[in-house]
ZAMARGU-4260 file (C-alpha; in steps of 0.2 Angstrom, whole numbers, plus 5000, padded with zeros to 4 digits):
<rodrens>
0) 4492/3559/5448 | 4476/3551/5455 | 4485/3543/5469 | 4493/3559/5474 | 4476/3568/5474
5) 4468/3554/5484 | 4483/3555/5497 | 4480/3574/5499 | 4461/3571/5502 | 4465/3558/5515
10) 4478/3569/5523 | 4465/3583/5525 | 4449/3572/5527 | 4444/3579/5544 | 4446/3597/5538
15) 4436/3593/5522 | 4423/3584/5532 | 4421/3599/5544 | 4419/3611/5529 | 4406/3600/5521
20) 4396/3599/5537 | 4397/3617/5539 | 4392/3620/5521 | 4377/3608/5523 | 4371/3616/5539
25) 4372/3634/5531 | 4362/3628/5516 | 4349/3620/5527 | 4347/3636/5537 | 4346/3647/5522
30) 4333/3635/5515 | 4323/3635/5531 | 4323/3654/5533 | 4317/3655/5515 | 4303/3643/5518
35) 4298/3652/5534 | 4301/3637/5545 | 4299/3638/5564 | 4310/3649/5574 | 4316/3634/5584
40) 4323/3626/5569 | 4331/3643/5564 | 4338/3645/5582 | 4345/3627/5582 | 4353/3630/5565
45) 4361/3646/5571 | 4367/3638/5587 | 4376/3624/5577 | 4384/3636/5565 | 4389/3647/5579
50) 4397/3633/5588 | 4406/3627/5573 | 4411/3645/5569 | 4417/3648/5586 | 4428/3633/5584
55) 4436/3640/5568 | 4438/3657/5577 | 4447/3648/5592 | 4459/3639/5580 | 4463/3655/5571
60) 4466/3664/5588 | 4477/3650/5594 | 4488/3652/5578 | 4487/3671/5581 | 4492/3670/5599
65) 4506/3658/5595 | 4513/3671/5583 | 4512/3685/5595 | 4520/3674/5609 | 4534/3670/5597
70) 4536/3689/5593 | 4537/3693/5612 | 4550/3679/5615 | 4560/3686/5600 | 4559/3704/5607
75) 4564/3697/5625 | 4579/3689/5617 | 4584/3704/5608 | 4582/3715/5624 | 4593/3703/5633
80) 4607/3704/5620 | 4606/3723/5620 | 4608/3723/5639 | 4623/3711/5638 | 4630/3723/5625
85) 4627/3738/5636 | 4636/3730/5651 | 4650/3725/5640 | 4652/3742/5633 | 4651/3749/5651
90) 4665/3738/5657 | 4676/3742/5642 | 4673/3760/5645 | 4677/3758/5664 | 4693/3748/5659
95) 4698/3762/5647 | 4696/3775/5661 | 4707/3765/5673 | 4720/3763/5660 | 4720/3781/5656
100) 4721/3785/5675 | 4736/3773/5676 | 4744/3782/5662 | 4743/3799/5671 | 4751/3791/5686
105) 4767/3789/5675 | 4769/3808/5678 | 4773/3804/5696 | 4786/3790/5692 | 4802/3797/5685
110) 4819/3791/5682 | 4824/3802/5697 | 4813/3795/5710 | 4810/3777/5704 | 4820/3762/5699
115) 4805/3752/5692 | 4786/3751/5693 | 4773/3738/5691 | 4754/3740/5688 | 4742/3729/5697
120) 4724/3726/5702 | 4717/3727/5720 | 4709/3710/5723 | 4703/3713/5741 | 4700/3726/5754
125) 4696/3730/5772 | 4677/3730/5778 | 4669/3747/5777 | 4666/3760/5763 | 4684/3766/5761
130) 4700/3757/5755 | 4711/3759/5771 | 4720/3742/5769 | 4719/3731/5754 | 4728/3717/5744
135) 4736/3720/5727 | 4740/3707/5714 | 4759/3709/5713 | 4772/3704/5725 | 4791/3700/5727
140) 4791/3691/5710 | 4786/3707/5702 | 4799/3718/5711 | 4787/3724/5725 | 4796/3728/5742
145) 4791/3733/5759 | 4787/3752/5759 | 4785/3752/5740 | 4774/3767/5735 | 4757/3765/5728
150) 4749/3778/5717 | 4735/3780/5704 | 4731/3793/5691 | 4724/3805/5704 | 4739/3804/5716
155) 4746/3796/5732 | 4737/3780/5737 | 4748/3774/5751 | 4762/3761/5754 | 4766/3742/5755
160) 4768/3735/5772 | 4767/3716/5769 | 4774/3706/5754 | 4771/3688/5747 | 4777/3680/5732
165) 4763/3686/5720 | 4753/3698/5730 | 4756/3712/5743 | 4746/3721/5756 | 4745/3740/5757
170) 4739/3754/5768 | 4731/3770/5762 | 4734/3788/5767 | 4717/3786/5776 | 4724/3774/5789
175) 4743/3778/5787 | 4753/3778/5803 | 4768/3784/5793 | 4768/3803/5792 | 4768/3810/5775
180) 4779/3826/5773 | 4771/3839/5761 | 4773/3856/5753 | 4760/3869/5747 | 4759/3869/5728
185) 4768/3885/5723 | 4776/3888/5740 | 4788/3874/5742 | 4796/3882/5758 | 4779/3881/5766
190) 4779/3863/5773 | 4770/3852/5785 | 4765/3834/5789 | 4750/3823/5786 | 4747/3811/5801
195) 4732/3803/5808 | 4740/3801/5825 | 4737/3819/5830 | 4723/3820/5843 | 4721/3839/5844
200) 4708/3839/5830 | 4695/3825/5827 | 4686/3822/5811 | 4671/3811/5808 | 4672/3810/5789
205) 4682/3795/5785 | 4687/3801/5768 | 4697/3816/5775 | 4715/3816/5783 | 4722/3828/5795
210) 4739/3836/5798 | 4748/3852/5803 | 4760/3865/5796 | 4777/3867/5804 | 4776/3886/5804
215) 4761/3892/5815 | 4762/3908/5805 | 4760/3900/5788 | 4748/3909/5776 | 4740/3892/5771
220) 4722/3894/5767 | 4707/3883/5762 | 4708/3877/5744 | 4727/3876/5742 | 4734/3860/5736
225) 4747/3848/5743 | 4760/3837/5736 | 4774/3826/5744 | 4789/3836/5748 | 4802/3822/5746
230) 4807/3821/5764 | 4805/3804/5771 | 4798/3789/5762 | 4789/3797/5748 | 4798/3806/5733
235) 4793/3824/5729 | 4779/3829/5718 | 4765/3816/5721 | 4748/3825/5723 | 4740/3822/5740
240) 4724/3833/5741 | 4716/3849/5744 | 4714/3859/5760 | 4696/3859/5767 | 4699/3867/5784
245) 4712/3877/5793 | 4713/3876/5812 | 4724/3888/5822 | 4733/3881/5837 | 4727/3889/5854
250) 4746/3889/5860 | 4751/3896/5843 | 4764/3882/5841 | 4757/3873/5825 | 4743/3877/5813
255) 4732/3861/5809 | 4723/3857/5793 | 4710/3845/5786 | 4713/3838/5769 | 4702/3830/5756
260) 4713/3817/5746 | 4713/3818/5727 | 4711/3799/5726 | 4694/3792/5727 | 4696/3779/5741
265) 4678/3772/5738 | 4682/3766/5721 | 4700/3759/5719 | 4703/3746/5705 | 4720/3747/5697
270) 4736/3755/5705 | 4754/3757/5701 | 4768/3752/5713 | 4786/3758/5712 | 4801/3759/5723
275) 4809/3775/5728 | 4828/3777/5723 | 4839/3778/5738 | 4848/3794/5735 | 4861/3790/5749
280) 4867/3774/5740
</rodrens>
């Protein structure tokens, strides 16, 4: 027991010595003041005690600051975890929205117009803000063919024009040299063609497409919606967009239109590709 007590004394000897010196000086100062000794002695005593006291305060503050820094570090770590969780939740939500969008695109892929379909990701695109040409992570191994049709949950995206074993390249309706036959929703006899080749009207907004009505006397108006008519490459019933502008022809031969596609060509991630059934075979 005595040996253990001695070890503890040796372990804290400097702290004990400091305390004894502090206590001695404090008693000396108190005695000096009581005996009315000189102000110089009192001042000297106060200075020594103040110096020692400041050391103790410094040590205390050091421990306090370390504790605060530890708390700050813990809060920073917790904040980083929360940010990571927020990003993960956001990505999960984004993926869910994309999957739900693809599920909607199944409405455009029926046994009557499609032999098979495949879902895939867009892995590269042209320069610029809008998806005009892009690369998709599906190719001949997945059943993709030249002129396979590309859609998403909003409607018609475009067509495939180049194929490799495990990827393909597609061109969107924004830069599509293949005309798209359409009909007005609710009036399937009122038809026309979407084509970017016409030079009669010019549009500066890259997110829009242009076309014309076959009937110059068509009652077509702004706000009406277009779907594919089934003539040509694309099967019927795929949403294309909404009419934003109607431009009469000076010669009264055609009636031109400007259309806002339903698909957001600034943000494309997942698409569905299918092949149109050849009704002539």
